[in-house]
C-alpha angles and dihedrals in degrees: 000000000000110000125187120197117198106206130020103220123123090293098044102041093045090049090049093052094046092048091050090050088055093051106267124142099236132199120181122201115201127170097194122016137320113264093046124215094330096060101031107032108007138026101019102039093045093047089048089055090045089054088056090049091050091051090049091052091047092050091051092055095040092112090067087059092052095259119128115206114187122219135017118319110217136166117246105206094190093056091043089055092045090054090047090053092049092052092050093047091051093052093044089055088050093057092046089051090051090052090051093048091052096045093246115159117220122201113196107215146077115289126210123184115236097176138351089278106032140056135186114226121204100210122214087244089065094252125118126231130189118221123198121199143170096217134017137204116197112207104157095142128199142287136218112286117242121210127211093238093053116034115189117251095168090231113059101003106042141179127225088262093051089053090065091065099053115130097186128049108240115234088221136010136182114213114201110206126036098211125114097295094043094049093047091052091045086057093049097047093041090052094054094048107267119142101241129202115186117199123192128176093206123078094256144021119260090018093184092061129083110287093236092054090046092053093048091049092051087058090053091051090056091050088055090050093243109152111231127198115182127178086033126132119205109226098184143347115210134180123237133173106296098004151349139288127214116209115214131185115287094034095287119148133199114202125202143145094255143009122215115200112210105163100132139285136284126223120254095226102118121092097015097102101255090147093054090052093043094239113160125229129200121243091264092054105258123126113259114236137168125229089276086060091244122139126220088276112077111241095022116102133179130202141177131020092342088072094054121218116091102013097199129132094232091050089052090052092050091048089050092054091048091051094046093050093048092049088054094053105276126123106223128157128201117245118203099178096098107034114141122214127200131197115197100213126126105292100024122240126209135170144174132185127004127354116226092249089054092055089052091050089051092047093241115155109223146178119224130205129190137189124181120218089225088075093053122098096214092051090057091045092057094037097242110115103147121113143026145247114234124192125190119197136177109267095226106032099030088224112154111250102173143359125198125186133186112177147065115344092355089153090061098039095055094074095074086057092045091056090045092055093043091054096041094244126172129233088254089061089062099036093050093048111097110242121200117254130257098024138122090239089071085079089068091051092049093046089052089051090049091059084076097031093257104115107139098209099040114089119238109273092359113164121213111241 
C-alpha cells in the first residue's frame, strides 16, 4: 500500500507514523517543516515563551516564598526567543528521526493534486517531481486569518506567527480578538511589560468557554492591568509614524506600537488541486469528511484543521490515527464527545464536555458543583489560589456532562475529567475515589462532592466570589 501524506503537521506526521507501523509504504510531502504550525509557529513556541513568563512571574514574587533575589529581574526577549528556537529545533529533529526509523520518505516541496492518485511536487530545488500513490491523506492545516480592516504587514500589524519573531518588546500592543490565541498573547505581552489592550466584538472573552469561567477570567485580566473592550467592532487599523491606530465606533481611537490580529484561522485548501482530484469542500472552505475521515473520493482522507470543526493539535493527531487505521483495513470512527481543550493563560483554563449554557440550550436538567482553589491546601502551598473547578452532571443519572477548570495546572488536571466523560462515569465515581493529599486534583474531588452539597472544605451555603 503506497500512502502519500500532504502536510506534516500534528495530523499528517502522526498519520504517517501510524500507517508505517501498520505496514504502509509512506511518503510525506511538506512545503515548510515537519511539525506544522503547532510545532513551528503555534503550540510549542508559544508555550515555551509562556514558560519563560511563568518563571519571570515566580522570580518576581520569590520574596513571598522566603527567597531573596538580588538585583533587577527583567525579561530578555532575545534570549527567550533563542530558547524557543532551540526547543522547536530539538522537536523537529525528533520527528525527522522518527520518520527515518520507520522508513518514511519525506519530500520537501509544495504538492498539488493532479488526479485522485497523483500529485505534482514543486521541490525547493526548483525541480518538479510526480508522485503516484494508492491512498492519500490531506493534512495541509490552516493559517492566521486576515481581516480587511487590518492587513498584515509583519511589522506594525502582525499575525500570531509574526509575533514569534519579535526582537524587541513593544511598549504597547492592541490585540484584536479575545479568543484562545488573543488571550494567550495578552498573557505573554502583559507578562513582559507591554501595555495590552484586548478588543473583542463579542460580549465576552473566550466566548466558546463556559460563561462562569469567562467571567472569572475577565476579572483576572483586570488584575493584570490588561485593558479589555468587549462588544467592540474594529473599523480600521492604520499605520502611523512609530506605531498604529485602531479606529473604533464613535470616532474613538486606540494608539499603540503594534496591533496583533487574532480573529481565527483560514483553511489551507486553495491551490492544492482539490478540484483536479474531485474532493468536495464545504461552503466555508473546509474539506468535507465523514467520521472515518474519508472525503467524498474513496481512498482520499483529510485530517486536522483543514477539515474544520475542533481545530486542535490533539484532535488532528487522533484524526490522523483514525485515517491511517482505516486506510490499512480497519473500520474506526472519530468520537468528539470527550475532547479536552486547554488555554495557556495565567491562570490556565481547561474544559471538556458540555458548557452549562449548552445544557440549557439542549433542555438538559443538570446539577452543578464548584470548588475554588483558594480553599485547597496545595494551592496555598504553591502560591496559586485563583480559579475554580466546575462540574456539570445530569440531574437524574448523575453522569458527568462537562468539567471546566480555571486555575493552576488546569491543562493537566482536565484529563481525569476527560476519562470520566469518555467512560460515562458519575460524579460519585470521582468523589468516592481517594485522591492524594495535598494535591491540586483534590479540587476535582471536592467539586464532584459539591454537586450533591457534600464538599468537605466548602462551607454550608458558601457563595463563590
